C-alpha positions as CSV (number, residue, x, y, z in Angstrom):
1,M,-25.6,-10.3,12.2
2,L,-22.4,-10.2,13.8
3,T,-21.7,-6.8,14.0
4,E,-23.3,-3.3,13.0
5,P,-22.7,-1.0,10.3
6,Y,-21.0,1.7,13.0
7,Q,-18.6,-1.1,14.2
8,L,-18.2,-2.3,10.6
9,A,-17.2,1.3,9.9
10,A,-14.7,1.4,13.2
11,L,-12.9,-1.7,11.7
12,A,-12.3,-0.5,8.8
13,S,-11.2,3.0,10.0
14,I,-9.0,1.3,12.1
15,L,-7.1,-0.8,9.5
16,S,-7.3,2.3,7.0
17,F,-4.8,4.3,9.9
18,I,-2.7,1.3,9.9
19,T,-2.1,1.0,6.6
20,I,-1.3,4.5,5.9
21,A,0.8,4.5,9.1
22,N,2.9,1.8,8.1
23,N,3.2,3.3,4.5
24,A,3.7,6.7,5.9
25,S,7.4,7.0,4.6
26,I,6.8,6.3,0.8
27,I,5.6,9.7,0.9
28,T,7.2,11.4,3.7
29,G,10.6,10.3,3.0
30,P,11.8,11.6,-0.1
31,L,10.1,14.9,0.9
32,I,12.4,14.9,3.9
33,N,15.5,13.6,2.1
34,S,15.0,16.2,-0.3
35,G,15.2,19.2,2.5
36,Y,11.3,19.6,3.6
37,R,10.7,20.4,6.9
38,I,8.8,17.6,9.1
39,S,5.9,19.2,9.6
40,I,5.1,20.2,5.8
41,S,6.1,16.8,4.6
42,K,3.5,15.5,7.1
43,I,1.1,18.0,5.7
44,I,1.2,17.5,2.4
45,A,0.9,13.7,2.9
46,S,-2.0,13.9,4.7
47,A,-3.4,16.1,2.6
48,S,-3.2,14.3,-0.3
49,V,-3.7,10.6,1.0
50,A,-6.9,12.0,2.5
51,A,-8.0,13.9,-1.0
52,G,-6.7,10.7,-2.8
53,S,-9.2,8.3,-1.0
54,I,-12.5,10.9,-1.0
55,I,-12.1,11.9,-4.4
56,Y,-10.9,8.2,-6.3
57,G,-11.5,5.9,-3.5
58,A,-14.6,4.7,-5.0
59,L,-13.1,3.4,-8.0
60,M,-11.9,0.5,-6.1
61,K,-13.2,-2.7,-7.5
62,P,-15.1,-4.9,-4.3
63,P,-13.9,-8.5,-4.7
64,Y,-16.6,-9.7,-4.6
65,D,-21.1,-8.8,-5.8
66,C,-21.9,-5.8,-3.8
67,G,-26.0,-6.0,-3.9
68,S,-26.1,-4.2,-0.4
69,L,-23.9,-4.1,2.9
70,S,-26.3,-6.6,4.9
71,D,-24.9,-9.2,2.0
72,V,-21.4,-9.1,2.8
73,Q,-21.6,-7.7,6.4
74,D,-20.1,-10.9,7.7
75,V,-18.0,-11.3,5.1
76,A,-16.5,-8.0,5.5
77,V,-16.3,-8.2,9.5
78,T,-14.0,-11.4,9.1
79,I,-12.0,-9.9,6.5
80,Y,-11.0,-6.9,8.5
81,L,-10.6,-9.0,11.6
82,S,-8.6,-11.1,9.4
83,T,-5.9,-8.6,9.2
84,L,-5.8,-6.7,12.2
85,I,-5.2,-10.1,14.5
86,P,-2.3,-11.0,12.6
87,F,-1.0,-7.6,12.7
88,I,-1.2,-6.7,16.2
89,I,0.3,-10.2,17.3
90,A,2.9,-9.4,14.4
91,T,3.5,-5.7,16.1
92,A,3.4,-7.3,20.0
93,M,6.4,-9.4,19.0
94,K,8.2,-7.1,16.6
95,I,7.8,-9.0,13.6
96,P,7.4,-6.9,10.1
97,F,3.6,-7.7,8.5
98,S,2.5,-6.5,5.0
99,L,-1.1,-5.2,5.3
100,S,-1.5,-5.1,1.6
101,M,-1.0,-9.0,1.2
102,A,-2.8,-9.6,4.6
103,I,-5.8,-7.8,3.3
104,I,-5.9,-10.4,0.0
105,S,-5.0,-13.0,1.7
106,A,-7.8,-12.3,4.0
107,V,-10.1,-12.3,1.0
108,I,-9.0,-15.4,-0.4
109,G,-9.5,-17.4,3.3
110,S,-12.9,-16.0,4.1
111,S,-14.2,-16.7,0.3
112,I,-13.1,-20.2,0.5
113,V,-15.6,-20.4,3.4
114,Y,-18.4,-17.7,2.6
115,G,-18.5,-19.4,-1.4
116,R,-17.5,-15.8,-2.7
117,D,-16.9,-15.5,-6.4
118,I,-13.7,-13.7,-6.4
119,Y,-11.7,-15.7,-9.0
120,P,-12.0,-13.3,-11.9
121,W,-10.9,-10.3,-9.0
122,L,-8.2,-12.7,-8.0
123,A,-6.4,-13.6,-11.4
124,S,-6.7,-10.0,-12.7
125,I,-4.5,-9.4,-9.4
126,A,-2.1,-12.0,-10.2
127,S,-1.4,-10.9,-13.7
128,L,-1.1,-7.0,-12.9
129,W,1.5,-8.2,-9.8
130,L,3.0,-10.6,-12.0
131,L,3.4,-7.7,-14.6
132,S,4.5,-5.2,-12.5
133,A,7.0,-7.0,-11.1
134,V,9.0,-7.3,-14.6
135,L,8.2,-4.3,-15.2
136,A,9.1,-2.2,-12.2
137,V,12.5,-3.5,-12.5
138,V,13.2,-2.3,-16.1
139,A,11.3,1.2,-15.2
140,G,13.5,1.1,-12.1
141,L,16.7,0.8,-14.4
142,Y,15.8,2.8,-17.3
143,I,13.9,5.8,-15.7
144,Y,17.0,6.3,-12.9
145,R,19.4,6.1,-16.2
146,L,17.5,8.9,-17.9
147,L,16.9,11.1,-15.1
148,S,20.9,10.8,-14.8
149,S,21.3,11.4,-18.3
150,I,19.3,14.6,-18.3
151,G,21.0,15.9,-14.9
152,S,24.5,15.2,-16.2
153,R,23.8,17.6,-19.3
154,L,21.8,20.3,-16.8
155,G,24.8,20.6,-14.1
156,I,24.3,19.8,-10.4
157,A,22.5,23.1,-9.2
158,R,19.8,23.2,-12.3
159,V,19.6,19.3,-11.3
160,L,19.1,20.2,-6.9
161,S,16.6,22.9,-7.8
162,I,14.4,21.0,-10.2
163,S,14.9,17.6,-8.7
164,R,13.8,18.8,-5.2
165,I,10.6,20.5,-7.2
166,G,10.0,16.9,-8.5
167,V,10.3,15.1,-5.6
168,L,7.4,17.4,-3.9
169,A,4.9,17.0,-7.6
170,S,5.6,13.7,-7.1
171,S,5.2,13.1,-3.3
172,A,2.2,14.6,-3.8
173,S,1.1,12.3,-6.8
174,L,2.0,9.6,-4.8
175,G,-0.2,10.8,-1.5
176,V,-3.3,10.7,-3.8
177,L,-2.5,7.2,-5.4
178,L,-1.9,6.0,-2.2
179,G,-4.9,7.0,-0.4
180,A,-7.1,6.2,-3.6
181,N,-5.7,2.6,-4.0
182,N,-4.7,1.5,-0.5
183,V,-8.0,3.4,1.4
184,G,-10.0,3.0,-1.4
185,F,-9.4,-1.1,-1.6
186,I,-10.1,-1.5,2.5
187,S,-13.6,1.1,1.4
188,S,-14.7,-2.0,-1.0
189,I,-14.4,-4.6,1.2
190,S,-17.5,-3.0,3.3
191,C,-18.8,-1.5,-0.3
192,H,-17.8,1.9,-0.1
193,S,-20.3,2.2,2.4
194,F,-18.5,4.5,5.1
195,L,-16.2,5.6,2.6
196,P,-15.8,9.3,4.5
197,A,-14.5,7.7,8.3
198,V,-11.8,5.6,6.4
199,A,-10.1,8.4,4.4
200,A,-10.4,10.9,7.3
201,A,-8.8,7.7,9.0
202,G,-6.0,7.6,6.7
203,G,-5.5,10.8,6.4
204,L,-5.3,11.2,9.7
205,A,-2.8,8.5,10.1
206,I,-0.1,10.6,8.7
207,V,0.2,12.9,11.1
208,F,0.8,10.3,14.0
209,S,3.0,7.8,12.0
210,N,6.6,7.4,13.2
211,I,8.6,9.2,10.7
212,T,11.6,6.8,11.9
213,L,10.1,4.7,9.0
214,L,12.3,6.8,7.3
215,E,15.3,4.3,7.6
216,G,13.5,1.9,5.7
217,L,13.9,1.1,1.9
218,F,14.6,4.8,1.4
219,R,17.9,4.2,3.2
220,M,18.8,1.5,0.5
221,V,19.8,4.2,-2.0
222,S,21.7,7.1,-2.4
223,V,20.1,10.6,-0.5
224,R,20.4,12.2,-3.9
225,Y,17.2,13.5,-5.4
226,V,17.5,11.7,-8.8
227,S,17.5,8.7,-7.0
228,V,14.4,9.3,-5.0
229,L,12.8,11.0,-7.7
230,S,13.1,7.8,-9.9
231,I,11.7,5.4,-7.4
232,Q,9.0,7.7,-6.8
233,L,7.9,8.2,-10.8
234,S,7.9,4.2,-11.0
235,L,5.4,4.1,-7.9
236,I,3.4,6.7,-9.9
237,L,3.4,4.7,-13.4
238,F,2.4,1.3,-11.1
239,T,-0.2,2.3,-9.0
240,L,-2.2,4.7,-10.7
241,A,-2.5,1.7,-13.7
242,A,-3.5,-0.2,-10.9
243,T,-6.0,2.2,-9.5
244,L,-7.7,2.7,-13.4
245,L,-8.3,-0.8,-12.8
246,G,-9.6,-1.2,-10.1
247,L,-7.3,-3.7,-8.2
248,P,-5.4,-3.2,-5.3
249,A,-1.4,-2.8,-5.4
250,S,1.3,-2.7,-2.8
251,L,3.5,0.5,-2.9
252,V,6.3,-2.1,-1.1
253,Y,6.0,-5.2,-3.4
254,I,6.7,-2.4,-6.6
255,Q,9.0,-0.4,-4.7
256,V,11.2,-3.5,-4.2
257,F,10.8,-4.7,-7.6
258,T,11.8,-1.0,-8.7
259,L,14.8,-0.8,-6.0
260,V,15.9,-4.4,-8.1
261,G,16.0,-2.5,-11.5
262,Y,17.8,0.9,-9.5
263,R,19.7,-1.6,-8.2
264,L,21.2,-2.7,-11.5
265,A,21.9,0.8,-12.8
266,T,24.1,1.5,-9.8
267,L,25.3,-1.8,-8.7
268,L,23.3,-4.8,-6.8
269,S,25.0,-5.2,-3.2
270,I,25.0,-8.0,-0.7
271,G,23.1,-6.0,2.0
272,F,20.1,-5.2,-0.2
273,R,19.8,-9.3,-1.3
274,E,19.6,-9.6,2.8
275,L,16.8,-6.9,2.5
276,M,15.0,-8.8,-0.1
277,F,15.0,-12.1,1.5
278,R,13.5,-10.5,4.2
279,V,11.2,-8.7,2.4
280,L,9.7,-12.0,0.9
281,A,9.6,-13.6,4.0
282,V,7.4,-10.8,5.6
283,W,5.5,-11.4,2.6
284,V,5.1,-15.1,3.2
285,L,4.3,-14.7,6.9
286,S,1.5,-12.1,6.3
287,I,0.0,-13.8,3.6
288,A,0.0,-17.4,5.5
289,S,-1.4,-15.6,8.8
290,S,-4.3,-13.6,7.4
291,I,-5.1,-16.8,5.3
292,M,-5.4,-19.4,8.7
293,A,-7.1,-16.5,10.4
294,S,-10.0,-15.6,7.8
295,I,-10.8,-19.4,7.5
296,A,-11.0,-20.1,10.9
297,L,-13.0,-16.9,11.6
298,S,-15.5,-17.8,9.2
299,I,-15.7,-21.3,10.7
300,Y,-16.4,-19.7,13.7
301,I,-18.8,-17.3,12.4
302,N,-20.6,-19.6,10.4
303,L,-21.4,-22.2,13.3
304,T,-21.6,-19.7,15.9
305,Y,-24.4,-16.5,14.4
306,M,-25.4,-19.1,11.2
307,G,-26.2,-22.9,12.0
C-alpha cells in the first residue's frame, strides 16, 4: 500500500484548502464590491462552502469505480500529488495555475497507466464544458441585458437596494455550489471516504484566503451591482447543472465565458482580450504539467511498490 488512509485524507484536505483559497474571490469579491465588510464576507463564504461540501458533496461522481478505498488508494494519492506538486512549483515561480483543470488532467494521466476506465466520465465532462462555454456567453450577454432593463425601470435607488441583497443571496448560493462541486470532486477521488475532513478544510480556507485576489477577473468589470449579479447568476446556473450531473465544473472557466458575453453587451476591450490569452496559457500549463506528473508518478509507483 502506497500510503495510509490518514495520509490520503491529509492530502485531500490540503488540496481542498488550496482549491477553495484560490476560488475565494469568486464569493468574497462580489460581497466586498457590494459594500459588505471583509470579515462578514469571509464568514458568509466559509459557512456556505462548508455547508455545501457536507450536505451536497457526495453528489459528485467518482471518475472510476469505487468498490472500496483500498482498491483506489494508490490511484487517488497519485492524483492528489500530481496536482499539488505542479501547483507548488508554479506558486514558487509565481506562475498562475488552474487547480480544476489540473485535477481532471491528473485523473486522465493516472488512469492511462493504471488502466482505469474513465472514458464515459471524461466524455460527459467534455460535452458539459463545451456546452457550458457556448451557453455561458449567451447567458452573460442576455442576463446582463435583462437585469439592466429591469433596473432602468425601477430607478437607481431601488436597484442598488435590491441588487445588494441579490449579491448576498447569490454569493451564499455560489459558496454552497462551490463546496458541493469543487470540494465534492476532490472528495470523490478517494470515494468520499474523508468528506467531513475535506469539507472542513475547504471552509477553513476562506478564513485564510487572500482578499487581494479580488483584483482578478472581477476588476475587469464595472463595480455596479447589476454587473456583478449578472455574472454570479450565470455561475450559479452552470455550476448547479454540473453538480446535479455529478460532474466537476471550473468556476473560472465558466466565469471567463460569462465575461465574454458580458463584454459583448458592454463593448469588448483590448485589455480583456489580453486577459483571455493569459487565462488560456494558464489552462494549457496546468493541463500539461498535471498529465506529465501523474504519468510519471504512476509509473514510479508501479515499479517501486508493485513490481
